[in-house]
N, C-alpha and C positions, 0 to 999 in steps of 0.2 A: 752697861757699858760706862766708861768714866766719862765725865763732862767734856765735850768736845772744844778743842782749842781754838781760839780766834785765829783767823787767817795772818794778821800782823800783830805784832805787839801793841801797837800804838793804839788801834780801836777797831771796834766790830765793823764789818762791812754795812752799808746802809741798806734798808728794806724800802719799797717793795721789790719783788723780783724783776728781772727783764725777761717777760714772758714771748717776746719775740727771738730771743736767743736759744740756740741748741748747742750743746758743749760736747767737745771731744778733747779729753785728755790722754796722757800717758808719757812715758819717758822718751828719750832720743831713741830712735831706731825702731819705734813702735809702729810706723807708717801712717801717722796722724795725718801729715800734709798731703800724702798721695790720696788717702781716703777722702779727706776733706775736700780737696781741689776737685776731685771727680765728681763728688756729691753736689758740691756748689753749681758746678756748671751743668750737670745734669738737671737739676731741680730748680735753677733760677734763684739761687740764694746768694746772700752777701758772704763772702769769705773773710773772716777776721783771722789772720794769721799771725800769733803772739811772736814769732820769731822777726816779723816784719817791724817790730815795735822795740827790740832788744836795746838799740842803742838810744832812743828817745826815752825808753824807761830807766836806763842807767843815768841818763844825763840829769833826769828828775831826781833820781836818788842822791847823785852827787850835789846837787844843788841844795838839797834838804840835809846834807851833811851825813849821809848814811855812812857809816864807819866802813861797811864791807865793799860798797862801791867807791869809795875814796880810795881805800888801800889797792884794790884790783887795778884801779887805774893808774897808780903811782908807781907799781912794781915793772920793773922790767919784764917782757914778755916771758924769758926763759923760767924766772922765778915764780911767776903765777901759778904755775901748773906743778910745782913741787911741793906746794903746801898740803898739809894732812887733810883726809875727806871732810872732816867738819868744816875746816876754815874755806874749802873750796865750797862747799854748799853755802855757806854764810855769803861769800863774795858773788856766787851765782845770782844773789838777789830771789832766788825761787820761791819763797813764801812772800817776800814784799811786792812782787810783780802782780800778784792775783788783784790786789786793790786797782793797780794801775790799770790792769786790764778791764776791770769793771767800769772805771772811769771812762775809758776809752769807748766802751760799748754804749754806755749811756750817752754819749756825745753823738753817737750814729742815729741816723732815722730808724723809726720804729718799723718801717716796711722796706722792703720785704723782709722774711726771715733772715736773721743772721746766724751763720754757722761758726762759732769761736774755736780755735783749736790751738793747741800749745802745751807745752811740757807746764807752765806755771798755773795751766787750768786745772785745779786740784779739787778734790772732795769738799774740804773746808771752805774753798772760794763759793763754790755753787751751792753748796748746803746753806750758808750764811745769808743768801740771798732771800731765802724763804718761798715755796712754791715751785721752785725748779725740781725737787725730788731727785736726790742722787741715786736712789735705788729703784723705784720703779715707776717714775714719772713719763718715761720715755722721751726725756730732752736732754738727757745726759750720758755718757758712756766713755770708759776709759780703756784703752787698749794697751794691754800688758804682753810685752815681749817676753819669751823665755831667754834665758841667759844667752843660749846658742843663737837664736836668731838676732837679738841685739848685736851681739859680737860681730856675726857675719855681716850684717846690713852697715854697721859702721865701718867695717874693714872694706866694704865695696864703695864707701863714701871716701875712703881714704884721701882726706885733705891735707895730708902732711901735718896733722894736730899731734900735739906731744901727747905721751902717755898719760899724764895727769887728766887729760879731755876725757878719757876713758874711765879714770876712777871717778870723776864727778859723775859720768852718765850712769855708772853702776849705782853710786849713791843715790841718785835722783829715782832711779828704779826702786830700789828698796823703799825709800821715803814715799813713794806714790803708792807702791804694793801696801805698804802698812796703812796708809790713809783709805785705799780702797775698801779694805778689810773692815777698818774701824768704822767707817760710815755705811758700810752696806752697800756701796754704789755698785752701779751696773757695769760688768767688765766684759770684755772680749779678749781672750787667751790668745795671743798671735804665736803659734807654735811652728810655724813655718809648713804646715800641711795644706793650708786653705790659700788660693790664689789671692790677688788683689781684688778681683771682680766678686769673689765670694766674700771677702771681708766687707767691700763696699754693700753688697746686698744685706749683710747682716746688720750693718749700722742703719740701713733703711728700712729694715723691718723694725728696728727699735724705735726709730723716728717716725714710722709711719703714721701715727694720728696726726702729729705735727704737721708732716707734709702735707697731708690731706687738706689740713685746716687753713695752712698758709698764713698770711700771704705770700707769694712767690712772685718773681718777675714774669709778666705775661707777655710781653712783647720782646721781640729781636733788639729793638733800641734800648730797652730796660736792660737786657741782660749783657749788652755791649757794655752798658756804663759801669755795672758791676764788675766785668772782666778788668775795665781800666782802672777801677779803684782797686783792685787786687794786684794789678800788675804796677801801679803808682807806688803801692805800698812796699813792694820788692825792691823798686828803683832807689826809693827813700832809704831803706835800711841799708842798702850797698854804699849809698852816698855819705850816709853818716858814718858808716865804718871807716871808708876812705878818708874822711875827713879827721881821723884820729891821726896824731903826730907820728905815731907808732906803726900806723897800717903798712903792710908791706906790698899792697896790692894797689891798682888803680882802675878806674871806672873806663879806661880806654882798652885793656886787655882782659877784663872779666866778661865772659859770656855767659848768658842765663837763657833759659827756656821760658819764655812768656807766652801766656794765653792767647790765641787767635781771638779778637774781639768782634768777629762778624756776627755774633748773636745767634747764629742758627743753632735751633735744639738739636741737640746731640753732638755738636761739634766738639772733640777733643784735641784738635791740631794744637801744636806750639810753634812759636817762631822764635828762633835762636837770634839773639843780638848782643851786641856789648851794652853794659849799663849805660855808657857814653852816648850809643845811638839810638836809645829809647828816646820817642817824641817827648820834647820838652814841655812843661806845663805852660799855660794853664789847661786844665782838661774840662772842655765846656761841651755843650750840646752838638757844637759843629766841628769839634776835634776830629779829624780824620782817624778811623780806627786802625790798630795795628791787624794786619790781615796775614794769613798763611798763604802761602803761593796757590795761586786758583780760587781763592776765596773771594766772595763780594760781601759787601753789607747788605743784612737781610733787612726786609721791609721797606 
């Protein structure tokens, strides 16, 4: 095998590893978020969603003068997606964001376990940490959708995205598939024949030892706070997007499905709210939880 490339051209990622982090990667349309969200709620894990930090990461890259980030932000929206695939990939900051994700995770509490998911969670990022073992360690897995599954799922999501978005997503799929093969990383092929429940079960089997060892949230209060953390991250993601001068949407009309924060083991209910209607910060121990109809705070 040829020498493995560093995740970013600037410098290698630091060690030691993040032993309290489980990793789920894969291209858009793989089902990462659906699987991770269920896994985190079921087992009392902190859910780190890389998508929720997209605009924060882009702002950090712009502040550092990253050419791809600066160019993408300066282009008119219609022109961004007409670039060649290689330029789209560079402007996506796919490789650069890996180090930012690691920085974010280092700033989080070491307990309970965190499950980190996102397209920029790549084999080079995890491998460079040392000790996470991309292949057989039972702490990292990549979901790889077939071309047909990815196309169908992105079509279902249809958010009026320009054709160039799909070009980027296929480029990301090819990039990640190549890295998974090069690093011998653990993978699950998503070919449309398995239900979401079966995919979650397969990931649970891979993470079984880590989930048994923990630590995980043990009380309803702890689980509720983790759900508020995940919900708040989503709100922050959209607020940062709406703050862009070219953003076509607003917090008062965009409705999302937020996790019920009752903290009851097994609760998978959601609460649909506009971003503007989500409870404002600060999030403290005395903040009222967001509850699905008929649900009460546990404990």
